[in-house]
Structures are given as structure tokens and as C-alpha cells.
C-alpha positions as CSV (number, residue, x, y, z in Angstrom):
1,M,150.5,36.3,36.2
2,V,149.1,34.1,38.9
3,I,148.4,37.2,41.0
4,V,146.4,38.8,38.2
5,S,144.3,35.7,37.6
6,S,143.7,35.3,41.3
7,I,142.5,38.9,41.6
8,L,140.2,38.4,38.5
9,N,138.8,35.2,40.0
10,Y,138.1,36.9,43.3
11,L,136.3,39.8,41.5
12,R,134.3,37.3,39.5
13,Q,133.3,35.4,42.6
14,K,132.3,38.7,44.4
15,R,130.2,39.7,41.4
16,D,128.5,36.3,41.2
17,S,127.8,36.3,44.9
18,R,126.2,39.7,44.7
19,A,124.1,38.7,41.7
20,T,122.9,35.5,43.5
21,G,122.1,37.5,46.6
22,M,120.1,40.1,44.7
23,L,118.3,37.3,42.8
24,L,117.3,35.5,46.0
25,H,116.3,38.7,47.9
26,N,114.1,39.7,45.0
27,L,112.1,36.5,45.2
28,S,108.8,36.4,47.0
29,D,108.6,34.6,50.3
30,H,106.4,32.0,48.6
31,M,109.0,31.3,45.9
32,L,111.7,31.1,48.6
33,Q,109.6,28.6,50.5
34,D,109.2,26.5,47.4
35,I,113.0,26.2,47.1
36,G,113.4,25.6,50.8
37,V,115.0,28.9,51.8
38,R,114.0,31.4,54.4
39,R,114.8,35.0,53.8
40,D,117.0,35.2,56.9
41,Q,119.1,32.4,55.5
42,I,120.1,34.1,52.2
43,D,123.2,35.8,53.4
44,T,124.4,32.7,55.2
45,L,123.9,30.6,52.0
46,I,125.8,33.1,50.0
47,H,128.7,33.0,52.5
48,M,128.7,29.2,52.5
49,Q,128.7,29.2,48.6
50,R,131.7,31.6,48.6
51,E,133.6,29.5,51.2
52,N,132.9,26.3,49.2
53,R,134.2,27.9,46.0
54,R,137.3,29.1,47.9
55,Q,138.0,25.6,49.3
56,Q,137.4,24.0,45.9
57,S,139.8,26.5,44.2
58,A,142.5,25.7,46.9
59,L,142.0,21.9,46.3
60,D,142.2,22.4,42.5
61,A,145.4,24.4,42.9
62,Q,146.9,21.7,45.2
63,N,146.0,19.0,42.7
64,R,147.6,21.0,39.8
65,R,150.8,21.3,41.9
66,N,150.7,17.6,42.7
67,R,150.3,16.6,39.1
68,R,153.2,18.9,38.1
69,G,155.4,17.4,40.8
70,S,154.5,13.8,39.8
71,R,155.6,14.4,36.2
72,Q,159.0,15.4,37.4
73,T,159.8,12.1,39.2
74,P,162.2,9.6,37.8
75,G,160.6,7.3,35.2
76,G,157.6,9.6,35.0
77,Q,155.5,7.2,37.1
78,G,154.8,9.6,40.1
79,L,154.3,8.6,43.7
80,A,152.4,5.4,42.8
81,A,155.5,3.7,41.4
82,Q,157.5,4.5,44.5
83,H,155.2,2.6,46.9
């Protein structure tokens, strides 16, 4: 089940990245200048956005694993009670 949700998330992110890229590429140079983006920066910004989402997803997954692990400790207090 995790594999299916990972694939679906990947496909959603690809779709969102393409949509964002198309939106930005369709803006006039003047509009891009208003938001502080040069046309030659669009693909780099899309890549950075995708990478940031990937890193955030990895952190979220790690936090979920950590929370599950802390609930399984004796006394239910997690790591904080051990230190």
C-alpha cells in the first residue's frame, strides 16, 4: 500500500510541477519581472520546488516513524523520559 501511495504522490508532484512550469512560461516578461523571476530561471525554480517537496516528504515520513517508535517505548513516554 505504501508503494501505491508513493507512486500516486510522485505522479501528483510531476503534474503539479508541469502545471506550474506552463503557468510561468505563459506569463509575459513584464509579469515575470513583477514577481522577481527571469524566464531563464523558471526550470531551475521548478526543480528546486520539486526537491524541497521531496525533502519535506522524507522528513515527514521520518517524523511519522519516530512518533510510532516513541509510542512503543515502556511507559509510553518516548525518548524524553529516558534522558
